[in-house]
C-alpha positions in Angstrom: 73.0 -173.1 87.6 76.2 -171.5 86.4 74.4 -168.3 85.4 73.0 -168.1 88.9 76.5 -168.3 90.4 77.8 -165.5 88.1 74.9 -163.2 89.2 75.6 -164.0 92.9 79.3 -163.2 92.4 78.5 -160.0 90.5 76.0 -158.9 93.2 78.6 -159.5 95.9 81.2 -157.5 94.0 78.8 -154.7 93.4 77.8 -154.6 97.1 81.4 -154.6 98.1 82.3 -151.8 95.7 79.3 -149.7 97.0 80.4 -150.2 100.6 83.9 -149.1 99.8 82.5 -146.1 97.9 80.5 -145.1 101.0 83.2 -145.6 103.6 86.5 -144.4 102.0 87.4 -141.0 103.4 87.5 -138.1 100.9 88.2 -134.4 101.2 85.1 -132.3 101.5 85.2 -128.6 100.5 82.4 -126.0 100.6 80.5 -125.9 97.3 81.1 -122.8 95.1 77.5 -121.6 95.5 77.9 -121.3 99.3 76.4 -118.1 100.6 78.9 -115.4 101.8 78.8 -111.7 102.6 81.3 -109.7 100.6 82.8 -106.9 102.7 84.0 -104.6 99.9 85.6 -102.0 102.2 88.1 -104.4 103.6 88.0 -106.6 100.5 87.2 -109.7 102.5 84.3 -112.2 102.8 82.3 -113.1 105.8 80.5 -116.4 106.7 76.9 -115.8 107.6 77.4 -117.5 111.0 80.2 -115.0 111.7 78.5 -111.8 110.6 77.3 -110.7 114.0 80.8 -110.6 115.4 82.4 -109.1 112.3 83.1 -105.4 112.3 81.4 -104.9 108.9 80.9 -101.6 107.2 77.9 -100.7 105.0 79.6 -101.6 101.8 78.3 -105.2 101.8 77.0 -107.6 99.2 75.5 -111.0 99.5 77.2 -113.4 97.1 78.8 -116.8 96.7 82.1 -118.3 97.8 83.0 -118.7 94.1 82.6 -114.9 93.6 84.7 -114.2 96.7 87.5 -116.5 95.4 87.2 -114.9 91.9 87.7 -111.4 93.5 90.6 -112.9 95.5 89.1 -111.8 98.8 90.5 -113.5 101.9 88.4 -114.6 104.9 87.4 -111.6 107.1 88.3 -113.4 110.3 89.4 -116.7 111.8 85.8 -117.5 112.4 85.1 -117.3 108.7 88.2 -119.3 107.8 87.2 -122.0 110.3 83.6 -122.0 108.9 84.8 -122.8 105.4 87.7 -125.2 106.4 87.7 -128.5 104.4 87.5 -131.8 106.2 88.1 -135.5 105.5 85.1 -137.7 106.0 83.3 -140.6 104.3 80.3 -140.2 102.1 78.3 -142.1 104.6 79.2 -139.5 107.3 78.2 -136.7 104.9 74.8 -138.4 104.3 74.2 -138.7 108.0 75.0 -135.0 108.5 72.6 -134.0 105.7 69.8 -135.9 107.4 70.6 -134.5 110.8 71.7 -137.7 112.4 75.1 -136.3 113.1 75.7 -132.6 113.9 77.5 -130.6 111.2 80.7 -128.8 112.3 79.7 -125.7 110.3 76.2 -124.5 109.6 77.4 -122.4 106.6 77.8 -125.3 104.1 
């Protein structure tokens, strides 16, 4: 009987820890392998969703955000900076966004 009580208490503690893990807010940043367009003429990077409004030249390269940061390229415009801005949200909210239940703020990451 006492072993059963220990398992019930451990199960409740595990469930509580899991719920805390899901609902505690954390800072989300775009992953390093996020797609960007490097604009080598201006030495900037462009978010794919902002490419149509960017005044890009022909010296372009498709790359990753990690490569853009390594080259120390700044965002090409406010649109790009906004597209890759970090946010604070819970893991539960992130999961809902991945499944399409909640709309993502940025389609780029």
